N, C-alpha and C positions, 0 to 999 in steps of 0.2 A: 402146285400139288396141294392137296388137302385130304382130309379124312371125312367120310360120311358114316355117321352113327348117331342115332337118336339118344341123347342123354337128357334126362329130365332134371332140371334144377330144383333146389329145395322149394322155390316159389311156384313150382308146377309148370314152368315154361320149358317146352322141349327145344333143345338146340341140336341141329343135325349136321352142321357144316363146321369143321374145325381146321384151322390152318396155323402153322407155325409162323409167327410174325417176326421172331427174332431169336437168335442163339447168342447168348452172352457168356463169355468166359471171364470169370472173376478170380484173379489170382488169390491163392490161399483160401478159397471158398468152394468153388465148383463151377459147373456149367449150368446155366439156367435157360430153359426153353420158355419163351413167351408165346402163349397160345391164344388166338382169338377164336371165339365160338359164336356162330350166328344161328338164327332160327332156321335158315336154309341157304342154299347156294345163290338164289336170286337176290337175297339181301346183301350178300358179299359182293355180287356183281354190281349192284346199285352203288355200293360204296366205292368199288374199284373204278367204276365209270363216272364217278362224280355226279350221280343222278340224285343227290340229296341236297337239300337246302340247309338243313340244320343237323348237327351231330346227333341230336336226340331222335331223329327220324328212323334210325336203324338200331335195333336192339342187338348189342354185342356185349359179350362177357369176355374179359381178359383174365387169364389165369397164368400161373407160372409153375414150372416143375423144376426142381433142383436135382441134378444128377452129378455123378463123379466128374471132376474136371477132365475135359477132353478137348484140347485145342485143335484136334484134327477132325472133329465131328462135322460132317457135311449134312445138307438138308435131307437127302434121301435116307441116310442112316438115322437121322433124328426121327423121321416119320416111322421108320422100321422099329426103332426103340419104343416110340409111343404105342405102337400096336402090340407090344409085349406087356404093357401095363394093364391092370384090371379095368381101368376107366375106358380105354380105347381098344380093348380086346375085341376081335372080330370086326373092326372098322374096315370099311371099303375105301380103297384109293380113289381119289378123284383127280384127274389131270386136266389142266387148263388147255385151251385150244392151241396155244403155242408150245406146249410141252409134249414130249414124246415119251410114251410108256416104254420102259425098258424091260 
């Protein structure tokens, strides 16, 4: 799963494909969502399918968001939470071929 929403970076580059790469629970700190953003889904697919020769070939921005500690947070709930934030508000769900939309 991922989210589709065009977000313009400060340098002017539009990023339209956003996926949660990791959910980290850090005791006495909180839960951290690691989010990878790509120019588009095709670039993510190239990365996923190992169609790149060098890491610099695909423009990806990694960001993180700290939320209240939640050791029961699953991936679907994490995406639902992201869509409540100003940055990802009105984002569209994107499901991979092997995922089933519920």
